[in-house]
N, C-alpha and C positions, 0 to 999 in steps of 0.2 A: 687471435687477440681479441677482436670484437666480439667473438661468440662468449669469451670469458668474461668480458666487461659487462656484457649484457646478462648472462648467467648469474653474475654477482649482483648486479641491480635487481634482477628478479627475486633472487634469494633474500635481499635486504628488504625490499618491499613487501614480499608475500608473508614473511614471517612476523609481520606487525610492529617492525622497528619504526618508531617515530621519535622524533627529538622536537623539543621546544625549548628554545634558548639554552641548548646544551643538555638538557634533561627531560627525561619522559614526564609527560603529564598525564594523569589518570581522571577518568570521567566516570562517575556511577550513573547507570540508568535504571532507576528502582522501578517497580512493577507500575504499569499504567492500568489504572481503573477502566474498566469496560472493554479491555483488550483480553477476551478470554482465552483466544488461541495462541497469544502472545506473539502473533505475527508482526505488529507494529513494533513491539519492542526489538525482536529480532532483526528487523530491516534497520531500525535506528542504530542498533550497535553495529551491523555490519557498515553502514554507510558512513558512520561517525569515525569508526576505525581506519576506513580507507581514505576518507576524504578531509580528514583533520589531524592535528598534532597530538591527538589523544589515543590513549590506550584504555579500552572500556573494562571496567571491573565491576563486580556485582555489587559491592559496598565500600564504603569509605574511601571513595576518590577524592583527590584534591578538588575536584568540581562535581557538582550533581546537576543532571540534566532532568528537570521536571516537567513532564508531559501530561497534561489533563484533556480528555477527549470531551469536547463541549457537544458536539452532536455528530451522530452517524446515522444518516438518514437515506432513504430511497426515494427517488421520483419517478413516475412514469413519464417516459418521453417519446415513445412510439407505439402506435395502435394498429391493428388490423380488424377488418369485419369478421364476424363469427360465421363459419361456414359447416357448423356441426350437424345440420339437419340431414335427412335422409338423402335428399335430392341433390345436395351440395350447394343449393342456392344461398346468396349472400343474405344474412339476417341483418337486422337492424341494430343490433348491440355490437360493440367494439371490445376487443379483447387487447389488454396491455401486453406487449411482446418486447418492448425495449425499456430499460430503466437507467437511471444514473445514481450511482451511490456516491455520497459526498460526505467527507470527514472533515471536521472542524476541530482544531485543538489549539491550545495555549501552550506555549513553550516558554521556560525560564531557566536560566543558568545561575546556580549558586555557588558561592565559595565561601566556606566557614560559615555556613549557615544564613548568609547574607545574599540577596538577590544582586547579581552584578549586571544582568541583562534580561530584559523581558518584562512582562510577558509579551511574547509576539503571538499574534493571532494568525493562524495559518489555515489554509482550505486546499484540499485536492479532491479531485473527482475522477470516476472511472466510468464509462458508459458499457452497457451489456445487454446481450439478447437473451431472451429466455422463451420457453415454450409454456402454453396452458396446460397444466397436468390434469385439468377436468375435460380435456378435449382429446378424445380417442384419435381424431384425424391428425393431431400435431405428432403423434408418436408412430404412426403407421406409414409404411413406404411400400410403393408398388415397385414391380422390377424394373419398368421402364422410365418412370418419371417419379420422382419424390413428390409426396403431397404437400410436405412442409417446405417452404422457401426461407432459408435462414441466411443472414448476412455474416455473421461473424463465426459460425460453426458451433456455436452453443445449443447443445440439446439437452438443457437442464431446466428445472422449474424456476420460477422466479425467486424462490427462497434458496434454492442450490447455487444459482447464479450469483446472488446476493453474497452469500459466504465465499464463493470462489473469487469474487471480485476484491477480496481484502487483500490478496497477495499482490497484486499490481498497485492497488491503492495505497498499501503500506509502503511499497517502494517509493512511490511519487512523494508522499509526505516525508519519508526518511531522507529523501535528497534535499528537500527544503531545510529540514532540520539540521542536517550535517552542513550545510552551507552556512548557517547562522552560526553554529558551533565554530566553525573555521573562521569567520569574520569576527567573532567577539574574542576569541583566544589568540588569534595571529595579529590582528590590527590594533 
């Protein structure tokens, strides 16, 4: 009996069934300027659908969730000494090997064209490691001991790591946005 009740619960929650005062509420999440790969929009739809009383649709929802990316920036937070000379001696210059990607957005909720909540200013960040693509020693490994010491296992250039960081960054931002949608539409 417990298995049947659990299966019914999973079926109802996994199919997108939501109720809001006895009826389904829809929310549109339009295109977000600056979100070229649409990772942020996809994460917002996923989190809002699961954590709020809303069913996300492409357009003409009862509510509209407007998201404006204010800043998407990268900051160097970790460095190491350059060892690219043939003797492997430490050089005086530093190479950036750790960065932080920070996303700042404004979020508003509209109903019938009128802002009912917001704008809320939100910030999320993700730290990432990267290699120096101009350093052949960063990409070479000896059989017994690796030349490059890395902490998070990212073997990508700073540009590639910046792109890869968008997935967890979008997820963190979407969690905050879903919390706001839930608070505004339930409370």
